[in-house]
C-alpha angles and dihedrals in degrees: 000000000000113000127200110188100185118068140091106253097088099223124172122224130244125183112215120198123183104225134157135181114276112271097015092117088187124145133200125213092349095308115152116256117270118245120259098268129153108265089203091056092050092047092050090052092050093046091053089055092052097098116132112235102234092190093058116093116236091242097056108128125228131189117222117243121228106229110206116221095012128119098199114118116215125187126185118207127194127192089216102094091346086265129170137197125197129201127237093262090064094054092044089052097050094034097237129133115265115270095019093111099041106118140072120002090245088066092056094051090064087071093062126083113273090244093064102030095094092042091054092045095048091043091055090050092051089047090052092050090051095245092123131021098207143014124218116182139145108244139174122220125205114259129217110266092020136295133082132271119218120231147139120256121211123183121191134179111244103175143020133182127240089276091054094252116148112255105168138015138175127225117205122189114190116197114229135188089235138002094257095076111139109277089203091059092047091049092053091047089052091050088052090049088055092059111140111215122239145139091299094059101094097046093047092042094052094047093047094045091049090051094046095048093036092226128148097241143009120192136183109205124193112211113154114186113288094008131104121259116270125190106230095182140337139190115202126186128221115305097028124101107225097207090049091051091047092049091049092051092051088059093057125079105231090211089071093059116099123224094231127057110242101168146298091290088074092063108111116241097251088056095042088057086063092054092255112156102171120050124153138135150178126252114245112213137184120244088265091054099256114145114251102171147291138289103214135191121199127189135167093216133040113277119251092224113014093172092059090050092050091047091052089050088053090052092055100034097089094045092046092046090052092049091046092049089049093050093046089050091046092048092048090048091047090049091048092047091047091049090046091048092046089048091051098042094045093048114114091217129066115255124202122181111199134182106241098212097052101021089231118154107236103175139009137176132229094265090055090056090050092047096058097027096239133116117261094241090053093053094052108090097021121123113255091241088066087075092066136060114277093244090057097046095104094048089046091053092050091049091050094050091048090051092048092051101034134065123287116272147118125295113195127199100036112156119219124197116227119212089242090064103255124111130236125205112226141184113221128206107201130200132160141190140177121252129173091349096308132097119240123199122203118199120190107202118202119191104243097184093110091047092048091047090047092049091047091048088048091048092049090046091050090046092051090047091048090049091046091049092046089051094053123082090238140102120225117193142167131189137182121246091275091057098252111148115244095172136021117168140148141087089260088078088074089067088059094046092251134126123225108275094010094122096041106127093023125107122251087223090061098040094049100026089130092051106074095173091058092050090049091052091049093049091052090050091051087056089058101264124136104231128195121180143149111232132183119229124172094340095312126107116223125197099211132191118198115197124184115233108227125198127210091275091055093251122140107243099169148332130260127188150157128226122199123198105239097168092117090049091050090048092046089048090053090046090047090052090048090050090046089051089049091047090048090049091047091049090046091049091046090052091045089046092052090049092044096048091046091052091043091051093054094037092050090052089053091046091048088056091046095047094042096050094041090050090053090051092050090053088063105104092203094066113113123228095262092054091047091051091050092047089047090057089050091052090048092050091047091052090048089051089050090049090052090052089048090052090049090052091045090054091053090045093241101112121111108266124190107197119200135154108277137183101239093190092052092048091052091048090053091050095048097087091049093047093049091050092053095051127084121245093254092067124078118207119206125185121200105194115165120196128245095037117152120253119260128228104238147124105259096214094050091042089054088050092052093050093047092047094049092047092048091048090051092049091049089051091054092047118172095342125098109269151153137231122200124196111196132176125189140155117274141172129229124231090265093049099259116146118255141174116226120214111194125188110192126182134188093226128126094279129220128300111233094253091049092048091058090057098039095115097044112116115248092012114126139153092210122080117236096026128115098225095225100112101092091030091058090046090053092048092051090046090054091049090053095045089244133138126237125194135178123208119186146136131188112283095006103084126237137270123205113196123194115194110201126191111258119231132216092195124101117274116274131208133263106269098186106143117234118243091228140282146218093254091077098034093104099037113149131188144154139233142076118298126192116214115192116181132136093214108086097203090052091049090050094050093046091049092050094049093047094044092051087050088061098257129132112235135205112189126197133174102225143024097254091057089050091054091048091051094053091043090053094047106032118191093005099101118086095189141006123210104194126183115226098225115051136138125258093014123018123226097257094052091043091051090053092052092045090054089049090055095041112014094186094053112119107229120195115197116211129186144161088198128088098237091064093053089058096056116113097226096187092055093064098034100258119155095229148300130266117195119215130272095047132166130227089254090057090049093046089051091059092042091053090048093050103030101031134243120336121279123240092238116121118258119270117260 
């Protein structure tokens, strides 16, 4: 009998076994005679199989099996439609084609003898109503060709519904030789026929079959085509090890086993090793003929009746094949379901399977329950919108419908509601298919929280980077290989009149087409070079780095770079260089000043000696005119040399300057006759002297020297050509707003070349042969000493203008303090008293002593300041005057003068010096009587002596 356990008809199962009493030898409808087998043994086997399957639903359908060579009639009855199905034995018995009697139960009753028809019909009605649970009655069935066949009818209930109503029953008619066959045996056979298949079938079947046939082992082997042998069940008698038998059978290919026993030599080796002599089986096939396995008998001795055993195997083959097919299908389905469930439950993503039409969730996995914080059973049956926040239900429904109707794909940004109240962003991969006429949608939900957080962090990072870049005075850019901008950011763009991103999409060759250096730098970077350069754009200097962008293949695919505004740095660098130049100039001037003052000091000492001695010689009345002329030239040369020293000191800013308020216009008017006399006839001198100008703070003598020097320089520039010199004064203002008076001397000469203009104030630099090159250098030195500014403006062929800006004064005008060089009025001055001369230069001491001695004074000469202090300390109140040099060893003149005044407060002290520090001493502040600059003449000295010691005496001059 072939059994199919999965359908919708709701049929019960009956096992039909063709059995007869031993020795009957009868046959029905041409069937071969049954072997002589114990009917009691067969009945016991069938009774042991009669165990209702409590797990099988009452509506589970079963197909009847056609049992070849059996005379047992089996009929299945179902309350659904009052339908019946009869087995092959029934149709063979009555001689009708198969299926012709399937239908209502009333149709079946027509096959029974009229005497029992009503009994069978009423019995079935009572059985249906639950009044009886079985029917046992002797009944005759119509035979083919006429006549009646005796048999015993057994009816048993095989299925009820939840209310206890009968749903299925089985009718078994067992042919008998006479009507006195044991009713008990027939009842037990019918109970076996009503067996409901289940998981216990194979174990019970094997044990029962082994007991009925009295063999050592019965095995059911599953061996579908192409799969290894698997022992489904086995029953082993005493003396056989069941695991060993099972292991031996697994090593044998069931396809090699024959259906008929031919002798012990057919026993496979693994079984022969277990002392098995008899081993044969029957192939179990599916309804479509595919091999499923083997029903195998094993025995250690030859069987008493092998044919009977084989016949019994044939009776059970179809039923066992059906059960085996069912179990293989169930196992395969279970494995598939377990694999599917493992796949779902082990998936790292949440899986929801939803019916498209209703939106009902049909299935979920473990991760889905964890994602939304709900049990799996609770999720099944919910509407899919329950997974989302209430405010997003409508959009979730629209998205679901679109996913159900559209192609499979990924939907990012879906929000899921957790049971705890918070939401989770998810990405969903959607697929769908049709099954049993309905569309199912599967959504695989992946928690996108990390992605969303990463994207948000990236967005914030990019925003912070963009803000940082936009706050820096830089420009960051990137282009492709063709020079098209892909990025342009940074606050530095404002300096170029651009906005961030404004040039994106434009070509660098278009944006900077008027900046060839930039295009050259970019072209070099595209070739793979790292380029660094400072370029100037719209008045700003940019320190720019160009870096090639290299792909994985090592190809240049673009250029990135950063440009920093270094304009302040460039300006500071220029200012630093200017300051360094000024410092260098200052250091050079300081060095030159030290050298100049040192030379002037020594030179002035020498000139003091020359002038002093020459003056003494000129005072000799016996000198003839020639000697006096020669000595006069010496004096003139000495004064020229002294003037040169003074100019050198003026250039270095270390000459003695007496600054008083002066009328600059008046001073120029006084100088005009002298200036005109010194100029050649080809030069015109014009003075532009406006009235009501403020006074200037200046030294009159040095200011005269500046004017004379500038006019002479202008005249030398004009040379032999016809020309003009303009002297102009006008009010001006300094950079800090202080009032000034500007003195400008302009000439119509050839002017300065640019390189000459830069060196105009350098000492000893000149463009005219035979000149000393100290003119403008002296002017600049005097200007520095006055706190004034001097500028030169010139260009080739346009003459030159020198402008001196002097500080203006609000004080009343002073007088010209230029010291006279001497005069005849004091040439014969005489006096008396003790004079102290302190000077470290011996020639100067000697000259001073001679001049003072000839003037009638007594002189004490010392070589240093400490000796001078000691002399006064030794002879207090005896000295009438002290002439002290500023620079001396042991104790300088200033310190010595202070000590001298401390010893003798009324002592007149004259400070003398050929060095610049002495000229800067404020003599009145420390009580000195005055200052005499070297070189000095006897007239200058006599002028101070008359002022300090009184008018000359009448005594004759000293010899």
